All heavy atoms as an XYZ file, in Angstrom:
716
protein
N     -21.744     17.073    -49.571
C     -21.093     17.318    -48.213
C     -21.514     18.717    -47.756
O     -21.638     18.869    -46.467
C     -19.607     17.069    -48.262
C     -19.034     17.116    -46.947
S     -19.868     16.100    -45.824
C     -18.718     14.829    -45.314
N     -21.548     19.721    -48.579
C     -21.673     21.024    -48.055
C     -23.130     21.284    -47.565
O     -23.217     22.010    -46.698
C     -21.461     22.152    -49.153
O     -22.204     21.770    -50.338
C     -20.047     22.134    -49.590
N     -24.098     20.482    -47.980
C     -25.401     20.616    -47.479
C     -25.419     20.258    -46.045
O     -26.143     20.968    -45.274
C     -26.408     19.698    -48.104
C     -26.643     20.155    -49.598
C     -27.636     19.245    -50.258
O     -28.825     19.211    -49.805
O     -27.232     18.574    -51.244
N     -24.571     19.254    -45.548
C     -24.582     18.881    -44.124
C     -23.983     20.034    -43.271
O     -24.072     20.144    -42.129
C     -23.761     17.687    -43.954
C     -24.399     16.392    -44.424
C     -23.731     15.225    -44.156
C     -24.426     14.019    -44.769
N     -23.634     12.770    -44.448
N     -23.272     20.976    -43.901
C     -22.622     22.086    -43.127
C     -23.704     23.266    -42.876
O     -23.218     24.138    -42.229
C     -21.406     22.681    -43.826
C     -20.118     21.659    -43.750
C     -19.075     22.283    -44.496
C     -19.791     21.400    -42.290
N     -24.829     23.207    -43.467
C     -25.739     24.231    -43.240
C     -26.218     24.127    -41.771
O     -26.762     23.223    -41.304
C     -26.907     24.079    -44.156
C     -26.546     24.054    -45.637
C     -27.247     25.012    -46.448
O     -28.153     25.742    -45.938
O     -26.911     25.151    -47.652
N     -25.906     25.271    -41.112
C     -26.114     25.399    -39.683
C     -27.528     25.788    -39.344
O     -28.067     26.667    -39.911
C     -25.017     26.300    -38.943
C     -23.696     26.008    -39.409
C     -22.774     27.075    -38.852
C     -23.240     24.694    -38.905
N     -28.038     25.223    -38.229
C     -29.394     25.595    -37.847
C     -29.151     26.225    -36.442
O     -28.493     25.811    -35.688
C     -30.227     24.379    -37.619
C     -30.443     23.533    -39.070
C     -31.234     24.418    -40.033
O     -32.085     25.195    -39.796
N     -30.600     24.384    -41.280
N     -30.001     27.255    -36.163
C     -29.826     27.776    -34.693
C     -30.211     26.853    -33.672
O     -31.172     25.954    -33.902
C     -30.835     28.938    -34.738
C     -31.351     29.129    -36.251
C     -30.892     27.837    -37.007
N     -29.618     26.827    -32.632
C     -29.822     26.060    -31.488
C     -29.708     24.639    -31.781
O     -30.428     23.731    -31.122
C     -31.273     26.277    -30.857
C     -31.402     27.853    -30.545
O     -30.385     28.437    -29.957
N     -32.419     28.450    -30.900
N     -28.811     24.132    -32.574
C     -28.625     22.668    -32.762
C     -28.049     22.145    -31.544
O     -27.359     22.785    -30.919
C     -27.721     22.484    -33.938
C     -28.226     22.629    -35.276
C     -27.308     22.219    -36.307
O     -26.117     22.599    -36.269
O     -27.606     21.630    -37.381
N     -28.439     20.988    -31.161
C     -27.724     20.128    -30.067
C     -26.385     19.956    -30.299
O     -25.823     19.791    -31.400
C     -28.539     18.813    -29.895
C     -29.794     19.030    -30.963
C     -29.468     20.084    -31.842
N     -25.509     19.921    -29.263
C     -24.141     19.664    -29.402
C     -23.792     18.255    -30.175
O     -22.996     18.183    -30.966
C     -23.479     19.517    -27.952
C     -21.992     19.190    -27.887
C     -21.174     20.274    -28.738
C     -21.399     19.029    -26.471
N     -24.732     17.305    -29.812
C     -24.527     15.965    -30.434
C     -24.580     16.107    -32.128
O     -23.856     15.468    -32.745
C     -25.537     14.960    -30.045
O     -26.855     15.381    -30.306
N     -25.394     16.984    -32.554
C     -25.596     17.167    -34.025
C     -24.191     17.844    -34.520
O     -23.631     17.311    -35.595
C     -26.841     18.028    -34.430
C     -26.731     18.502    -35.815
C     -28.084     17.394    -34.071
N     -23.714     18.853    -33.759
C     -22.487     19.526    -34.273
C     -21.326     18.591    -34.127
O     -20.498     18.562    -35.088
C     -22.280     20.659    -33.356
C     -23.355     21.746    -33.468
C     -23.158     22.870    -32.521
C     -24.296     23.898    -32.656
N     -24.169     24.942    -31.667
N     -21.286     17.599    -33.159
C     -20.185     16.629    -33.131
C     -20.148     15.696    -34.241
O     -19.164     15.596    -34.841
C     -20.372     16.032    -31.683
C     -19.378     14.690    -31.621
C     -19.839     16.875    -30.642
N     -21.407     15.164    -34.573
C     -21.559     14.332    -35.634
C     -21.160     14.937    -37.028
O     -20.451     14.311    -37.794
C     -22.921     13.642    -35.790
C     -23.180     12.652    -34.699
C     -22.085     11.553    -34.778
O     -21.799     11.042    -35.931
O     -21.506     11.041    -33.702
N     -21.475     16.228    -37.194
C     -21.142     16.952    -38.445
C     -19.667     17.152    -38.426
O     -19.013     16.784    -39.403
C     -21.797     18.285    -38.416
C     -21.447     19.089    -39.747
C     -21.937     20.422    -39.769
N     -23.304     20.707    -39.600
C     -23.992     21.078    -38.455
N     -23.349     21.372    -37.449
N     -25.349     21.200    -38.353
N     -19.085     17.549    -37.411
C     -17.596     17.682    -37.424
C     -16.825     16.350    -37.738
O     -15.922     16.272    -38.508
C     -17.171     18.347    -36.041
C     -15.665     18.510    -35.966
N     -14.869     17.542    -35.312
C     -14.792     19.399    -36.557
C     -13.631     17.943    -35.579
N     -13.441     18.973    -36.228
N     -17.382     15.395    -36.957
C     -16.563     14.097    -37.176
C     -16.729     13.680    -38.624
O     -15.666     13.198    -39.198
C     -17.459     13.084    -36.257
C     -16.857     11.709    -36.286
C     -17.648     10.760    -35.326
N     -17.286      9.363    -35.741
C     -17.821      8.608    -36.648
N     -18.594      9.319    -37.393
N     -17.494      7.412    -36.914
N     -17.859     13.770    -39.250
C     -18.057     13.374    -40.565
C     -17.161     14.150    -41.523
O     -16.501     13.718    -42.417
C     -19.481     13.415    -41.073
N     -17.160     15.485    -41.418
C     -16.443     16.397    -42.304
C     -14.973     16.111    -41.959
O     -13.991     16.039    -42.937
C     -16.725     17.835    -42.026
C     -15.760     18.894    -42.696
C     -18.074     18.100    -42.445
N     -14.421     15.912    -40.740
C     -13.013     15.675    -40.525
C     -12.596     14.450    -41.240
O     -11.510     14.392    -41.855
C     -12.783     15.639    -38.901
C     -11.408     15.185    -38.566
C     -10.421     16.159    -38.645
C     -11.074     13.935    -38.252
C      -9.144     15.802    -38.501
C      -9.835     13.493    -37.963
C      -8.792     14.314    -38.059
O      -7.506     13.993    -37.772
N     -13.325     13.432    -40.967
C     -12.915     12.050    -41.635
C     -12.888     12.151    -43.126
O     -12.115     11.685    -43.802
C     -13.828     10.959    -41.154
C     -13.758     10.585    -39.615
C     -14.806      9.604    -39.259
C     -12.315     10.012    -39.349
N     -13.943     12.827    -43.674
C     -14.047     12.957    -45.145
C     -12.783     13.777    -45.608
O     -12.115     13.497    -46.660
C     -15.315     13.658    -45.631
N     -12.434     14.837    -44.971
C     -11.328     15.795    -45.366
C     -10.051     15.122    -45.265
O      -9.231     15.095    -46.144
C     -11.354     17.033    -44.501
N      -9.841     14.363    -44.115
C      -8.504     13.513    -44.035
C      -8.471     12.411    -45.148
O      -7.410     12.168    -45.537
C      -8.560     12.913    -42.538
C      -7.375     11.751    -42.409
C      -8.356     14.077    -41.529
N      -9.519     11.821    -45.237
C      -9.538     10.693    -46.353
C      -9.741     11.092    -47.778
O      -9.803     10.349    -48.621
C     -10.599      9.684    -46.049
C     -10.236      9.052    -44.649
O      -9.060      8.711    -44.371
N     -11.310      8.674    -43.844
N      -9.935     12.452    -47.942
C     -10.099     13.029    -49.280
C     -11.395     12.589    -49.988
O     -11.464     12.367    -51.208
N     -12.374     12.522    -49.209
C     -13.723     11.914    -49.715
C     -14.776     13.024    -49.728
O     -14.688     13.990    -48.851
C     -14.245     10.741    -48.835
C     -13.366      9.586    -48.763
C     -13.768      8.589    -47.727
O     -14.592      8.876    -46.810
O     -13.221      7.518    -47.622
N     -15.750     12.995    -50.506
C     -16.888     13.799    -50.643
C     -16.675     15.268    -50.859
O     -17.412     16.048    -50.628
N     -15.497     15.594    -51.272
C     -15.073     17.031    -51.567
C     -14.892     17.924    -50.297
O     -14.902     19.124    -50.353
N     -14.810     17.218    -49.138
C     -14.735     18.026    -47.963
C     -13.232     18.452    -47.847
O     -12.341     17.801    -48.263
C     -15.041     17.199    -46.713
N     -12.992     19.622    -47.229
C     -11.715     20.128    -47.062
C     -11.526     20.600    -45.609
O     -12.436     20.652    -44.860
C     -11.384     21.140    -48.133
C     -12.291     22.420    -47.875
O     -12.770     22.740    -46.877
O     -12.441     23.036    -49.134
N     -10.245     21.038    -45.364
C     -10.014     21.425    -43.947
C     -10.665     22.789    -43.643
O     -10.712     23.069    -42.508
C      -8.392     21.453    -43.871
C      -7.810     19.980    -43.868
S      -8.626     18.753    -42.912
C      -8.014     19.060    -41.293
N     -11.017     23.507    -44.615
C     -11.632     24.786    -44.318
C     -13.093     24.422    -43.728
O     -13.623     25.001    -42.799
C     -11.772     25.718    -45.547
C     -10.565     26.338    -45.927
O      -9.614     26.546    -45.032
O     -10.358     26.808    -47.018
N     -13.726     23.281    -44.383
C     -15.045     22.962    -43.793
C     -14.828     22.314    -42.432
O     -15.714     22.496    -41.571
C     -15.667     21.859    -44.843
C     -16.100     22.446    -46.052
C     -16.521     21.497    -47.126
O     -15.910     20.481    -47.152
N     -17.698     21.729    -47.731
N     -13.808     21.620    -42.252
C     -13.565     21.050    -40.928
C     -13.407     22.152    -40.000
O     -13.934     22.022    -38.720
C     -12.246     20.125    -41.035
C     -11.899     19.422    -39.711
C     -11.219     20.292    -38.790
O     -10.404     21.145    -39.044
O     -11.387     19.977    -37.480
N     -12.562     23.095    -40.317
C     -12.399     24.274    -39.316
C     -13.683     25.005    -38.944
O     -13.939     25.291    -37.737
C     -11.432     25.257    -39.783
N     -14.593     25.035    -39.959
C     -15.944     25.784    -39.648
C     -16.723     24.929    -38.707
O     -17.356     25.334    -37.778
C     -16.607     25.968    -41.047
C     -17.890     26.634    -40.930
C     -18.459     26.893    -42.328
C     -19.864     27.527    -42.183
N     -20.517     27.757    -43.518
N     -16.762     23.546    -39.015
C     -17.591     22.636    -38.100
C     -16.943     22.583    -36.750
O     -17.744     22.527    -35.750
C     -17.623     21.256    -38.821
N     -15.698     22.591    -36.639
C     -15.101     22.625    -35.402
C     -15.377     23.869    -34.607
O     -15.647     23.815    -33.334
C     -13.460     22.430    -35.492
C     -12.742     22.473    -34.182
C     -11.253     22.246    -34.282
N     -10.638     23.425    -35.025
C      -9.974     23.450    -36.158
N      -9.820     22.334    -36.841
N      -9.595     24.610    -36.631
N     -15.311     25.102    -35.351
C     -15.704     26.281    -34.585
C     -17.166     26.308    -34.055
O     -17.369     26.891    -32.944
C     -15.468     27.520    -35.572
C     -15.567     28.785    -34.845
S     -14.392     29.090    -33.545
C     -13.025     29.856    -34.413
N     -17.987     25.674    -34.795
C     -19.406     25.599    -34.266
C     -19.433     24.811    -32.875
O     -20.210     25.160    -32.080
C     -20.252     24.850    -35.349
C     -20.601     25.705    -36.489
C     -21.312     27.127    -35.966
O     -22.203     27.023    -35.179
O     -20.870     28.154    -36.543
N     -18.625     23.835    -32.771
C     -18.536     23.215    -31.442
C     -17.952     24.044    -30.434
O     -18.439     24.104    -29.230
C     -17.781     21.795    -31.581
C     -18.542     20.799    -32.491
C     -17.434     21.168    -30.092
C     -17.660     19.684    -32.910
N     -16.976     24.699    -30.828
C     -16.167     25.558    -29.796
C     -17.179     26.701    -29.499
O     -17.164     27.155    -28.194
C     -14.928     26.136    -30.385
C     -13.925     24.884    -30.546
C     -14.403     27.303    -29.485
C     -12.722     25.252    -31.239
N     -17.916     27.208    -30.358
C     -18.896     28.439    -29.944
C     -20.185     27.923    -29.293
O     -20.829     28.744    -28.756
C     -19.222     29.133    -31.387
C     -18.132     29.974    -31.722
C     -18.651     30.819    -33.014
N     -17.649     31.739    -33.348
C     -17.221     31.936    -34.570
N     -17.922     31.301    -35.559
N     -16.312     32.824    -34.900
N     -20.266     26.575    -29.347
C     -21.605     26.072    -28.759
C     -21.635     26.390    -27.222
O     -20.790     26.246    -26.543
C     -21.585     24.609    -28.963
C     -22.779     23.987    -28.297
N     -24.067     23.974    -28.915
C     -23.040     23.339    -27.062
C     -24.925     23.301    -28.231
N     -24.437     22.955    -27.086
N     -22.779     26.931    -26.774
C     -23.065     27.446    -25.480
C     -23.786     26.142    -24.694
O     -24.921     25.956    -24.995
C     -23.929     28.624    -25.356
N     -22.913     25.542    -23.867
C     -23.540     24.386    -23.195
C     -24.742     24.657    -22.370
O     -24.798     25.842    -21.725
C     -22.393     23.863    -22.359
C     -21.143     24.383    -22.907
C     -21.615     25.690    -23.524
N     -25.811     23.921    -22.292
C     -26.902     24.198    -21.459
C     -26.658     23.763    -20.021
O     -27.459     24.281    -19.145
C     -28.053     23.351    -22.016
O     -27.793     22.005    -22.064
N     -25.837     23.028    -19.855
C     -25.638     22.650    -18.295
C     -24.093     22.053    -18.154
O     -23.328     21.952    -19.174
C     -26.597     21.561    -17.920
C     -26.609     20.171    -18.745
O     -25.560     19.860    -19.346
O     -27.657     19.600    -18.697
N     -23.685     21.662    -16.909
C     -22.556     21.175    -16.623
C     -22.002     19.932    -17.439
O     -20.930     19.730    -17.875
C     -22.419     20.822    -15.152
C     -21.029     20.474    -14.609
C     -20.072     21.608    -14.456
O     -20.593     22.729    -14.167
N     -18.819     21.439    -14.514
N     -23.015     19.023    -17.591
C     -22.683     17.721    -18.327
C     -22.403     18.001    -19.861
O     -21.542     17.446    -20.320
C     -23.948     16.775    -18.286
C     -24.122     16.100    -16.875
O     -23.085     16.144    -16.143
O     -25.288     15.699    -16.548
N     -23.210     18.885    -20.352
C     -22.908     19.297    -21.723
C     -21.578     20.003    -21.993
O     -20.922     19.741    -22.867
C     -24.124     20.025    -22.337
C     -23.969     20.228    -23.822
C     -25.190     20.929    -24.545
O     -25.352     22.031    -24.250
O     -25.823     20.206    -25.259
N     -21.305     20.811    -20.971
C     -20.006     21.544    -21.007
C     -18.883     20.491    -20.917
O     -17.881     20.447    -21.713
C     -19.739     22.506    -19.771
C     -18.644     23.177    -19.842
C     -18.124     23.861    -18.527
N     -17.683     22.790    -17.743
C     -16.952     22.870    -16.710
N     -16.769     24.169    -16.292
N     -16.529     21.834    -15.813
N     -19.045     19.464    -20.057
C     -18.016     18.447    -20.001
C     -17.694     17.698    -21.248
O     -16.725     17.260    -21.708
C     -18.301     17.544    -18.798
C     -18.161     18.259    -17.394
O     -17.570     19.386    -17.408
O     -18.599     17.620    -16.419
N     -19.061     17.216    -21.916
C     -18.984     16.589    -23.095
C     -18.277     17.362    -24.217
O     -17.460     16.800    -25.037
C     -20.436     16.334    -23.649
C     -21.183     15.260    -22.731
C     -22.564     15.217    -23.070
O     -23.166     15.861    -23.961
N     -23.354     14.359    -22.382
N     -18.611     18.767    -24.297
C     -17.865     19.585    -25.198
C     -16.397     19.620    -25.058
O     -15.636     19.287    -25.945
C     -18.514     20.928    -25.063
C     -17.729     22.121    -25.992
C     -18.387     23.374    -25.657
C     -17.477     24.557    -26.112
N     -18.074     25.910    -26.036
N     -15.975     19.652    -23.796
C     -14.511     19.844    -23.571
C     -13.878     18.348    -23.883
O     -12.783     18.353    -24.412
C     -14.331     20.324    -22.150
C     -14.630     21.616    -21.826
C     -14.372     21.959    -20.337
C     -13.738     22.615    -22.556
N     -14.503     17.338    -23.529
C     -13.996     16.010    -23.755
C     -13.836     15.813    -25.284
O     -12.882     15.246    -25.748
C     -14.911     14.970    -23.093
C     -14.494     13.561    -23.356
C     -13.087     13.344    -22.568
C     -15.478     12.549    -22.642
N     -15.019     16.252    -26.108
C     -14.808     15.989    -27.578
C     -13.677     16.733    -28.054
O     -12.977     16.349    -28.806
C     -16.142     16.436    -28.199
C     -16.082     16.352    -29.690
C     -16.093     15.001    -30.229
C     -15.694     17.302    -30.506
C     -16.055     14.790    -31.540
C     -15.564     17.160    -31.830
C     -15.670     15.947    -32.343
O     -15.496     15.687    -33.716
N     -13.498     18.038    -27.702
C     -12.445     18.880    -28.169
C     -11.092     18.223    -27.829
O     -10.163     18.140    -28.672
C     -12.511     20.382    -27.761
C     -11.304     21.119    -28.157
C     -13.800     20.896    -28.368
N     -10.839     17.795    -26.650
C      -9.677     17.101    -26.151
C      -9.428     15.926    -26.992
O      -8.272     15.614    -27.473
C      -9.801     16.804    -24.590
N     -10.506     15.032    -27.189
C     -10.256     13.796    -27.975
C      -9.936     14.156    -29.528
O      -8.925     13.556    -30.052
N     -10.428     15.244    -29.973
C     -10.182     15.657    -31.299
C      -8.723     16.151    -31.468
O      -8.002     15.628    -32.427
C     -11.141     16.844    -31.806
C     -10.548     17.546    -32.889
C     -10.550     17.168    -34.133
C      -9.869     18.826    -32.663
C      -9.978     17.756    -35.204
C      -9.316     19.620    -33.810
C      -9.421     19.021    -35.018
O      -8.800     19.722    -36.075
N      -8.291     16.920    -30.426
C      -6.875     17.328    -30.474
C      -5.947     16.170    -30.352
O      -4.846     16.167    -31.031
C      -6.730     18.339    -29.400
C      -7.324     19.589    -29.514
C      -7.265     20.610    -28.293
C      -6.966     20.418    -30.748
N      -6.132     15.270    -29.576
C      -5.382     14.015    -29.316
C      -5.239     13.292    -30.639
O      -4.199     12.860    -31.133
C      -5.773     13.244    -28.132
C      -5.449     14.067    -26.863
C      -4.999     11.914    -28.199
C      -6.115     13.370    -25.676
N      -6.487     12.971    -31.305
C      -6.550     12.132    -32.378
C      -5.894     12.845    -33.605
O      -5.263     12.078    -34.395
C      -8.000     11.819    -32.712
N      -6.172     14.172    -33.759
C      -5.694     14.835    -34.956
C      -4.166     15.348    -34.729
O      -3.539     15.817    -35.731
C      -6.532     16.007    -35.256
O      -6.307     17.099    -34.204
N      -3.748     15.288    -33.595
C      -2.349     15.688    -33.214
C      -2.267     17.215    -33.577
O      -1.318     17.675    -33.897
C      -1.371     14.940    -33.855
C      -1.293     13.467    -33.476
C      -0.151     12.658    -34.001
C      -0.256     11.243    -33.607
N       0.435     10.382    -34.268
N      -3.424     17.825    -33.400
C      -3.571     19.340    -33.695
C      -3.560     20.213    -32.521
O      -3.292     19.720    -31.523
N      -3.774     21.425    -32.868
C      -3.814     22.431    -31.845
C      -4.954     23.372    -32.099
O      -5.435     23.448    -33.241
C      -2.511     23.176    -31.508
O      -2.184     23.765    -32.806
N      -5.339     24.251    -31.208
C      -6.386     25.211    -31.316
C      -5.572     26.581    -31.672
O      -4.546     26.879    -31.050
C      -7.252     25.433    -30.190
C      -8.083     24.101    -29.782
C      -8.862     24.542    -28.479
C      -9.061     23.870    -30.806
N      -6.152     27.368    -32.518
C      -5.581     28.784    -32.663
C      -6.033     29.523    -31.440
O      -6.865     29.252    -30.751
C      -5.970     29.311    -33.999
C      -7.414     29.687    -34.190
O      -8.076     30.146    -33.263
N      -8.027     29.318    -35.317
N      -5.379     30.793    -31.207
C      -5.638     31.551    -30.112
C      -7.158     31.953    -29.915
O      -7.663     31.925    -28.900
C      -4.706     32.747    -30.392
C      -3.627     32.288    -31.132
C      -4.260     31.301    -32.070
N      -7.814     32.353    -31.101
C      -9.282     32.681    -31.058
C     -10.129     31.447    -30.538
O     -10.956     31.648    -29.605
C      -9.678     33.018    -32.310
C     -11.144     33.405    -32.396
C     -11.806     33.629    -33.658
O     -11.086     33.351    -34.764
O     -12.938     33.979    -33.777
N      -9.746     30.259    -30.941
C     -10.510     29.163    -30.607
C     -10.190     28.774    -29.153
O     -11.104     28.444    -28.436
C     -10.118     27.863    -31.431
C     -10.473     27.829    -32.737
C      -9.819     26.905    -33.624
O      -8.669     26.368    -33.508
O     -10.605     26.246    -34.528
N      -8.982     28.982    -28.668
C      -8.690     28.664    -27.266
C      -9.519     29.661    -26.397
O      -9.953     29.305    -25.423
C      -7.070     28.739    -27.041
C      -6.856     28.335    -25.595
S      -7.247     26.761    -25.140
C      -5.845     25.849    -25.624
N      -9.405     30.897    -26.746
C     -10.120     31.969    -25.939
C     -11.511     31.648    -25.956
O     -12.192     31.765    -24.663
C      -9.941     33.390    -26.623
C     -10.390     34.530    -25.721
C     -10.049     35.708    -26.327
O      -9.055     35.985    -27.000
O     -10.934     36.733    -26.260
N     -12.210     31.408    -26.979
C     -13.593     30.986    -27.025
C     -13.886     29.756    -26.184
O     -14.950     29.753    -25.371
C     -14.134     30.848    -28.454
C     -14.356     31.955    -29.255
C     -14.633     31.675    -30.725
C     -15.502     32.873    -28.769
N     -13.126     28.842    -26.317
C     -13.338     27.499    -25.552
C     -13.185     27.777    -23.949
O     -14.042     27.361    -23.157
C     -12.329     26.493    -25.872
C     -12.587     25.107    -25.380
C     -13.857     24.580    -25.787
C     -11.418     24.172    -25.708
N     -12.221     28.645    -23.723
C     -12.051     28.764    -22.217
C     -13.084     29.710    -21.691
O     -13.494     29.518    -20.507
C     -10.505     29.423    -22.090
C      -9.462     28.451    -22.100
C      -8.178     29.164    -21.988
C      -9.480     27.389    -21.144
N     -13.468     30.807    -22.441
C     -14.514     31.737    -21.878
C     -15.785     30.977    -21.718
O     -16.659     31.228    -20.936
C     -14.572     32.988    -22.843
O     -15.147     32.515    -24.144
N     -16.029     30.069    -22.692
C     -17.365     29.404    -22.597
C     -17.288     28.322    -21.391
O     -18.334     27.995    -20.747
N     -16.130     27.739    -20.991
C     -16.041     26.847    -19.926
C     -16.187     27.478    -18.635
O     -16.671     26.936    -17.727
C     -14.684     26.094    -20.056
O     -14.693     25.454    -21.293
N     -15.665     28.709    -18.523
C     -15.631     29.409    -17.316
C     -17.021     29.952    -16.941
O     -17.400     30.042    -15.767
C     -14.648     30.631    -17.382
C     -13.290     30.166    -17.393
C     -14.724     31.598    -16.163
C     -12.153     31.200    -17.906
N     -17.836     30.347    -17.971
C     -19.142     30.883    -17.725
C     -20.106     29.859    -16.875
O     -20.917     30.335    -16.167
C     -19.844     31.297    -19.091
O     -20.056     30.072    -19.886
N     -19.946     28.657    -17.164
C     -20.737     27.716    -16.318
C     -20.081     27.257    -14.975
O     -20.814     26.656    -14.203
C     -20.935     26.491    -17.188
C     -22.107     26.426    -18.085
C     -22.135     25.141    -18.888
C     -23.337     26.769    -17.543
N     -18.884     27.681    -14.590
C     -18.310     27.292    -13.462
C     -19.022     27.524    -12.195
O     -18.849     26.901    -11.199
C     -16.810     27.866    -13.285
O     -16.847     29.143    -13.290
N     -19.897     28.596    -12.216
C     -20.579     28.864    -10.899
C     -21.846     28.076    -10.743
O     -22.577     28.151     -9.722
N     -22.280     27.329    -11.781
C     -23.471     26.555    -11.763
C     -23.309     25.158    -11.079
O     -22.269     24.715    -11.103
C     -24.011     26.305    -13.111
C     -24.538     27.565    -13.532
N     -24.891     27.676    -14.975
C     -24.765     28.685    -13.162
C     -25.227     28.859    -15.212
N     -25.249     29.600    -14.161
């Protein structure tokens, strides 16, 4: 499972989402040696992802919202700040 966590520069959002989804499900189900630290790392890659356009920004926000609802979790202050700052940067486009 850790091999899938090796990050590549400029990966598409869809790759990061699939990685996070797989790690999250494995961690929750206790499969493949995945743990919540790996899940947090994969989630942070999505949060740090710089969207290329308005549609990708919306996809990113929708995924994070869906994750929060499904996991009944919350973002820590750093994650929230990064998410909001990334969302605001495209607002003029």
